[in-house]
N, C-alpha and C positions, 0 to 999 in steps of 0.2 A: 507912503511909499513902501514901507515894510509889508503892509497888508497886501499889496499888489504883487510883490516879487519874492518875499521870503515866507516859506511855509512854516507854520507852527502847529503842533498837535493840540495845543491849548492856548488860551489867551496869555499874553505876557504879563508878568507882575507889573503893576502900574508905576514904573520908575524908568525914565530914560537916562541912562548913565552917560555922563559927559566927561567925568574925570574921577580919579581916586587918589587918596593920599593918606598915608599912615593907616589908621583904623576907620577911615571914612570913605564913603562913596559920595560923589557930587553929581546932582542931576543937571539937566539942560537949562534949568532956571537958576542954578547956583546954590540950591538948597543942599546942605550937608546931612548925611545919614550915618549914624554910628553903625558900623557893619559887624553884626554878630552872626553873620552867615559866611563871610569870606569865601564866596564862590563854592560853598559846601566843602569846607576843609581844604581849600586850595591855598589861600593867602596866609599861611602860617606865620611868615616873617612880617606881614603887613605890606601895604601897597606903597610903591615908589620909594623904597629904601635907597638912599644915595649910594651906599657901598655896592649893592647888587647892580644898580643901574650903571655905575661907573665901570664895573668889571665888564659889562656888556658893551658899553660905549668904547672902551679902550681895546676891544678885541681886534686883532690884526690878522687873524687866521683866514683859512679858505672859506669861500662862500658856501661850498658843499663838498662833502667827502662821500664817495661811493662806499657802501657797506663792504665791498670786496678789497678796499685799500687799508693800509695802516694809518693810524692817526693818534698821535701821542696823547692828546687830551682825553681820548676815550679811556686810555689806561689810567690816567690821573683820576678820572671820575670813578672808574671801577674800584680803584684802591680806596677812595674816599668811602664808597658805599660798603665795601667788605669790612672796613675798619669799624663800622657800626654794628656788625653782626656778632653773634655769640662767640665765633672763632673765625679763623681765616680759611676754613674749609668750604668756601663759597666762591662762585663765579657769577658774572652778570651777563644778561642778554638785553640787547637794546630794544626799546619800544618808543612809540610816540605818545602813549597815554594808557589809561587804566584798562579799557576794554582789550586793547592789543596785548597788554601785559598778562591779563587773565587767560586769553587765548593761548599765548605762548606757554604759560604754566600748565594748561591742560594738555598741550601737545607734548611737553616734556614728560609729564606723568604717564601719558599713553605710551610714549616710546620706551619708557623705563620698564613698565611691567606688562604692557600689552593687554590690559584688562578693559572691560567695556563699561563698568558702572561707576557713577560719580554720586557723592552724597553732599548735600548742602541744605541750608535752612530754608524752609518754605517761606516764600514771600520776601526773602532778602534780595540783595542786588549785587551783581558782579560785572555788569557791563551790558552792551547793546548788541553784540553779535548773536547769531543763532545759538552757538554753544553756551554763551553766557546767560542768555535768556532761558535756555533749556534747564539750566541748573536749578532755577528757583520757581519757574512756572507762575509768573504773575498772571492773573486772570485775563487781562486784556491781551497780553502777549500770546497766551495759549489760544485764545479765541481767534486772533487775527494772523498769527504766524505759525500756529501749531497744526496738527498735533505734534508735540515733542516726544522724543524717544523715551520709552519706559526705563531705559538704562540710567536716566537721571532721576535719582531718588531724593525726596524731600523729607526732612525731619522737622519737628516742631520746636520752636524756641520757647520753652516753658515746660512745666511738669518735669523738672530736670532729672529726677531719679529714673523715670520711665524713659525719657529721651536718651539719657546716657546708656541705659541698658540696651535699647533698641539700636542705637548707633554702633555700639561695640559688637552686638550680635551681627549686624550687617557686615562689618569689617572682618569679623572672624570667619565669614564664609570664604574669604580669600578671592572674592569676585569683584571687590571694589578697587578701582584704579586709584581714585583720590578722594579725600575728604577736603572740602574747602569751606572756610568761614572767615569773616572778620573777627578779630579777637574781642572787639566790642562792636556789636552789630548796629551800626549807625542807621542803616536803612530799614530797621524795624523799630526805630524810635529810641536808639541808644539803650540796647539791652546788653547787660553784662553777664555772660554765662558764668556759672560758678567754677572756681578753680578745679574742683573735683571732676567736672565734665571734661575739660580739656586735658587734664592729666590722664584720665582713663582712655579717652579717644586717642590721644597721642601714643600711649603705650600700646594700644591695640594695633595702631598703624605700624609701629615699629616691629611688632611681633608677627604681623601678617603680610608685610610687603606692600602695604597701602601708602601712597604718597600723602603727606600732610602739608596742605597749602594754607598759609596765612595771608589773607588778602588785606594788605596794609595800604591800599590806594587812598583810603580816607583817613585811616588811623595812624599813618606813619609820620615821621619827622616832627615828633613832639606833641602831636595833637592830644594824646592821652596822658601826658606828663612823663612819658618815656619816649626814647627815640622811636620805638615800635611797640605796638600794643601787645605782642606776644611776650614781651619782657615781664609783664604783670603776672604771667603764669609760669615763668621759668622754662619756656619751651625753646627747642632748637628746630624750627620747621625745616622740612625738606626743601620747600620753595616759598619765597616771599614775593608778592607783587607790590610794586610801588608806582606812584604817579602823583597827581595833585600837589601836595606839599613838598614834593621832591624838588620843585623849582619855585615854590610859592607863587606860581602863576606868571613868572617872568619868562618862561619858555614852555613850549609844548613838548613834554618829555615823560617817559615812563621807563620801567625796567622790571626784569625778573631776576631775582637773586636765588640761585639754586645750589644745593650741595653738590660738590664735584662729582661724586659717584652717580647721582641722579642726572646731572647735566651731561655726563659722558654718553648717555643714551641718545643724545642728539648729534653724535659725531658721524653724520652721514651727509651726503651731498644735498644741498638745498633744503636742509631741515628747517631753516628759519631765515626769513629775509624781511627787513624793514627799510623801505626806501628812505624815509625821513627819520628813522629812529636815531636819536642822539645827533640831530642836526648840529653843526658846530656852534651856532649861537645859543641854541638850547642847552648844549653841553656846558657852555660857560655860565649860563644862568643857574644850572644845578650845582656846579662847583661853588659858585659865589654864594648861593643860598645856604648850602651846608656849612660853609665857612662862617657865614653871618650868624646862623643859629648857634654854632659852637662859641664864637667870639662873645656873643651877648648872653650866653647861658639861658637861651630861650626854652630849652626843654625843662629845666628846673623851674623857670618862670611859669610855664604852663601848669605844672603841678601845684605851685603855690597860688597862682591866680585862680585856678579851678577850685581849690579849697575855699578861697574867699568868696567866689561867686556862688558856690553851692550853699555856703553858710548864709549869705544874704537872701538867696531864693527860698531857703527853708522857712523863712518867716511867713510865707503865704502859699507855698506849694511843696510838693515832694519831689525834688530833683534827684536824678540818678546820673552817674557818669564818673569819669576819671579824667583828670587834667581839664582841658577845655573842650571836652566832648561830652555834652550835657543835654539831657532831655527831661521833660516833665509832661504830664497830661494836659491836653488842650483844655483851657477853662471855658471857652465859648467860641462860637463860630466867628470867623473873620478876625481872630485875635491878631494875626500877623499884619493885616491891613490896618487895624486900629493903631498898632505900634508904629507902622510905617508913617502914618499921619503925624506922629509925635517924633519922627526922626530916628527910628530904630528899625534895622533890618534883621529879621530872623526867619526861620523856616517852620512850616507846618507839614506833618506827614503822618497819615494814619491815626489821627487823634492824639498826636504828640507835638509838642513844641521842641525844636532842636536849636541848640546854641553852639556855634563854632567860631568864637571870636579869634582875633590874632593872638599869638602866644604872648606878645608884649603888652596886651591890654592893661591899662592902668586901673588902679582902684577907683580913681575919679570916674573913669569911663564905665567901669562896672557899676558903680553907684548910680550913674545916670541911666544906664540900661535897666537896672533893677527897678528904679523909680518909675520908668515908663511902663514896664511890664506889670508892676503892682497896680498902677493907675488903671490899666486896661484889663485886669484879671477878672 
């Protein structure tokens, strides 16, 4: 049926999902798979957590609220998010997911300084809109959707001394509207830029009026062992984009968190509108998710579990990462499919294996996953 009516750009991974619970997916035949993908950094809290589901089930609010109306729970959620920021000099913009969040971030930056150029890492990923695809110029996107504007400039993730100097030089021209990056670059195989890189780029942005955007769609909400990846570098970004782990998959929701001074540039009629941004039930899921992560100390758990997982993996490969955002070089073709047959779900991308388990993954589950990976290495 799916082949007849649902379009895919590539064949589906060979698992028909029927259910999910805890740190497992269950297929249509009842087989359980230990999930070390979690929807690509979505299910940080784990699947079907009773507390989060209960909050949504008990919801007695409106079916829908127009973006032009007041709604108390939006203020509650905004306050929750800002409480996680370096200080309270931030405000929130509503979105339905990561691509929309990045689009809003780019609009805010443009409205703030009215410059034309944007800088991002070559081959990284920030979403599926034209602007998001223009940032990184993936070859197939350029071929089929391009040509993209030359105002979108790509830098290389590596050769860090040279990359740092080139990036700072670009920003010092005072022609760059915004610099955007994941703090840990998941979509290039979990690359961790050196602290010196972000320190110098952030300083250049501050001195030259360029907006610094931290894309935390994948790295936020404990994924890297901190609430947000930028904390590893001691940064105070001008704009932060969030989605995925924002609700741990219990609702479709995203957001942009921007410093007040930068956000004020959007104070004009119809500057931003999201029909389903922060839908009432999605809002409840995000509030419940944040409360659940806090109550169960899952950000700290991510850091500790990540250290344990990296230690175990180091016996047979060279893992890189922070928290439970981990990657290592792909050992052989079809590694993910081999692990799938043994009941483990993980991701492959660009010659790398990527591991994004739930933050509460147990040592027993880590041991099981490592055993399967070692067997198929």
